[in-house]
Structures are given as C-alpha cells and as structure tokens.
C-alpha positions, 0 to 999 in steps of 0.5 A: 262392342262387336258388330254382330253382338248385342251389348252385354253391358246393356244386358247387365244394366237391365238385370240390375233394374230387374233385381231392383224392381222385384223388391217391395215398393217400400224398398225399391229405388227404381221400377221397371216392369219390363226389365226381366222380360228384356233379358234371357232367363238363364242370364237373369238366374246366373247373375241373380245367384251372385247377388243372393250370395253377396258376391256382387256387392263384395266385388263392386261395393255400391254398384247396384245402388248406383245403377238403381239410383241412376235410373231413378234420377233420370226417370225423375228428370224425364218426368220433370221435363214432361210436366214442363211441355216436352215435345221430343225424346231421343234416347241415345244408346238405348239398349234395353231402356223401357222409358218409352213404354213405361211413361204413359204420356210419351205415347201420345204427346211426345215424338220418340227416337231410340238410337242404338247399335244395330245388333243391340237394337235388333235384339231389343226389337225381337223382345219388344215384339214378344212383350207387346205382340208387335213393335210399338208404333209410337217409337222410331228406331234408329240404328247407328254406330256412334263411333263410325256414323253421324248421329246428326245424319241418321236422326235427321233422316229418321224425322228428328225435328230440331224445332221441338223442345227435346230431351236427350237421354244418354245413359251408360254410353259416354265412357265407352266412346272416343272423345271425338264421338262425345264432342260430336254428340254434344255439339249436335244437341247444342246446335240442333235442338230448340231452346230449353232442350237438354241432355242428361248423361252419366260419365266416369271420373278421369281418375277412376278411368286412369286407375288412380282410384281403385274401383271394383266395377271398373276392374271387372269391366276391364278383366272381361273386356275380351267377352264384352268387346266394350272398353272404357275410353272416356272420362271427365276430371272430377269437379270439372264438368262445368268447365267441360260443358261451358267449353262446348257451348252450354251455359246452364247445367247441373251435376250430381255425384254418389253423395247426392244420389245417396242423400236423395234416394237412400233413406229409411230402410235403404239408409245402409245401402252404398252408392259407388263413387267415381261417376257423375250425372250431368244435365246440360240445358240448351 
C-alpha cells in the first residue's frame, strides 16, 4: 500500500462486516457493532448499492460469504483461547479490526497490541476517538511497515512479553507480503512466544495467485491495484500448509478451507449462500 494512504482493502473488509452485522441475528454469520462506524458513510452507501443490485455476488461469487465466515472463525478461535487462559493478544495488520473492543474479557484480562501500517493506524485512531470519545487505553498501538521494519523490534520496544501465552491474529495480510516478510513473522512467533501460544492466519492458494484457477475477487483486486496500491504477492500450495508450517518449526496446526467454513456456519436460512474457494485459514501452535 502507499505510504500516506489508509488501506482500501482494510476498509472493504470492514464494509463486509458492517453489511453482515446488519442482518437479523438469526441470519448473520458474524457480528461487529462498530464496523459501520469505522468507515465513511459515502463509502458504505456506494458499496451497499452494488450489494443490493446483486453485482458484487456476480463479480465475486461467495466472496461476501467467505469474508463473513473468516471473521466468525477467528472470533470463535479467540473465544476458545480466552477460555483457556490467554494472556496476550497481538493483532497483526489490524486494519479496522474491532475485536479488542468487542470482547469484554480482553479489556481487563489480556495485554493487547494492534500492529499496522502507520497510515491505516492513524485513520483508525481518529475513528476510535470518535466512537469512544478517546483512544481506548487498554490497547497498545504499534505502527510498523511489515515489508521494511522488524516486527520483533517494534513489538519488544512497545512492551511485548515473550513469556506470556499469546495469540497472534494475522487476518487478510499474508497474501500482500513478500515471502521473506511472511517467514520473518512466523519465525518471530515460533521463537518469541510462550508454549501454547498460537498464530491464526488466512492465506491464498498458489494456484489462484498464479491464475491457474479463475477467481473473480482476485481478478478485481488486480484490476484496481492502481487505486489501492496493494498487490497479491504470496501464496501457499493447496494442501501443503502442513509441510509449510513444519518447515518453519511448528509441530501442531490445523487448517480449514471453504468447504469446512460452509459446513460450520452456513446452515438453515444460510444454506444456499456460497463461500468462495481458493483460501485457507491456518492455526499454528507453539
């Protein structure tokens, strides 16, 4: 992304959460009461129009379903770690993520860091101040460019404690980084967090990245890269996440694909909704 520009991709993901959150409780897959307040009204209404007329689903079948399921899956993982004694949470490439404000237990029981590009984080801080009348004091905000700065250095400078049981949430980030930046992040997690810590992250399949599989969302992202400044650069071969993580020092992991997300969340009134393939969500345990 451009140095002075807040991430348009992060804004789009937040829009997807806002749309899903406005559905009746019996229909929505995920819920984020702050999502709509995190993005500008004009952006919301313009994109909402394309949802209403069905254009978004035609251009990217199942994309909105995947984005909602991804948020729900990571929310469920966070809740599970909280129930098992989570002590520290690090949200990498936080964008307009609101988990630090939605999960009540995090405020008093967990040390929280939000790490993101300085431009996006600056925009978020202004919006948090508008929502809460002040920047939430229970979160430490760490500005960092993943491709040019050391995550380890910036986190340690900001008070990160490698002795605490930690969950790293790395949502919607890996596919925009270099292979070296991905490896550096995973290496830091593996080396510098307590036993039982984990990282949960989503990734794109190499075949989709290379164009071997047609994918409406990926085609659109490439088409509008001149506007976003965010290009897809990193993928993992489908079915090879175990080999990938083992080679980087992890011994326990699990993975879910579109079919798994569909089975877990899209039942009843949502049974007909699609979940776009081409992505996986991995959890690796230290």
